[in-house]
N, C-alpha and C positions, 0 to 999 in steps of 0.2 A: 661556901656552900656549893655543892656540886649538883649536877643535873638529877641525880637520884636521891638527893637529900632535901626535898621540899619541906617547907614549914607547914605543919598541919593547921587547919582552921578549927579543928575540934569537931568537925562534922564528918563528911565523907571523903575528904581528899586533901589537896595540897594547894598552897599559894606560892607562886614564884616570888623570889626575892632578887636574884642576880639576873639582870637583863643585858644581853649583848645587842647593841643597836648598830647595824651595818648601813651606813648612809654616807655618800660622798659629798653631799652639800653641807658645808659647815654650819650654815644658819639653821637649816632643818635639823641637823644632828643636835645642835645646841638647844633648840627649842624642845625637841623630843626628850633629851636628857633632863632638862629642867622640869618638864611636866611629869616625867616618871619619878624623879627624885622627890618632887613635891608630894607624890602619892606613896612614898615610902620605899621605893625600889632603889637598889644599888645598880648603877649603869656603867657599862664599859662601851666605849665607842670604837668603831673600826670604819675606815673610809674606803676599803676595797676588799676583794676576796682574800688576798694574802694576809692582811691584818685580821680579817674575820677568822680565818683558819687558825692563825697563831693564838688569838684571843680565846677561841673555842677550846683549843687544847690546853692552854695555860690556866684559864679561869673557869672552864666548864660551867657555862651559864645555865640558868634554869629555863630561860626562854630566849629565842633569837628573834629580833625584829629586823626585817631585811628588805632593803630597796631592791628593785630589779635592775635598774640602770646604774651600773657600777663600772669603774675603769678596769680594763684588762680581763675581767671575768664577770659574766652576768649573774644576777641574783639567782636565776634558775640553776646555774652550775654550782653556786655556793650552797644553795639549799640541798641539791642532790648529794654533794660531798658531805654535808653535815648529817643528812639522813642515812647515808651509808655508814658513817662512823657511829651514829646513835639513832636508830630508827624511832626511838621514843622522845627525842628532843623536840619540844614544841617550837615550830617556826611560823611566825606571822609575817606575811608579805605586806609591806606598806609601800605603795607605788602610785605614780601618776598615770600608769597605763590602765585604761578602762576596757580593753578589748576582751571579748569572751574567750578568744584563743589563748590569751595570756593566763586567764584563770584556769583554763583546762590544763595548760602546760604546768602551771604552779601545782595543781592537784596531782599531776602525773609524777612530778619530782618529789612529792611528799609534803608540800606545805599544808599546815593545819588550818590556816585562815588567810583571807585575802581582803585587805582594806585599801581603799583609794585615798590618795592625798587630795586636798587637805582632809585630815581626819580629826574629829573631835577627840581631845585627850581622854575624856571619859569613856568614849567608845573603844579607844585603844586599850585602856586599862581593863575594861570589861572583857575584851577579846583575849588579852594576855591571860587573865585569870581563868577564863573559860577553856582555852587550849591547854593551859597548865594542868587543870583539873582532868580534862579528857586524856591527855597523854600520861598523866600519873596513873589514872585508872587502867589504861591499856597496859602500862608497864607492870603494875602491881596486882591487878585483879584478873587479867586474862592469861598471864603466863602460867604454864603448867607447873604444878608443884615439883620441887626438886625430887629426883629419883631417890628412893630409899637406898641406904648403904648397909652392908653387912660388915661388922667388925669382928676380927678374930686374931689370935696370936699363934705363932709357930712355937714349938717347944724350945727353940733357941732364944726366944724373947722378941723376935721381930714381930711388929704389929702390922696388920693389914686392914685396909678399909676399901672394899670393892662394891661395885653396883650389885643390887639385889638380883639383877638378871643373870649374874654369874654364879648363882647358887648351884652347887653340885658339880661345877667345873673344876678341873685340876690346874694347879700352878706349882711352880718350883720356887722355894724360898731362896732369895738371892744371897742371904747370909750364910745358910748352912747347906743348901742344895737339896733339902728334903722335899719330897713330893707331897703336896697338900691338896685337900679337897675343900672348896668353899662350903661352909655349913649351910644346910637347907634351912 
């Protein structure tokens, strides 16, 4: 299941299924995985930024749960790279850092939620579902409708499909060289 293939709840949005947990502490990662699996999620673990990026590309999770203190690359950097690749990917920061500046920076790099460790598993699940719903709505309800297309054929049989904004403009058929005007 990919990031834009959420399971619907039957109401107004989506529920995440595939979670990528980026956590370098094995004990914390294992307990997060167990708690999320117990709640019906499928979980992939990554222990650093490199594994996070590989897993993100290969498995395209529905939500990323991300620690900030990671080897080689900070969680801020990981979040920024994920949001650059997919601005609608829900990212939940789960960290021991309680500084206001950290929250501000997390917001600046695109994090959708910020939780402090230790975190109650129910609160984490509630947050995951909430950010999945909000990001799904942003992706599907606020994007402009796709631009209308005009379809027409050349006398030689070549089919064209162009933007409606090209109505009345001229083009040359690549098959026969005939000058055509896009129908109004």
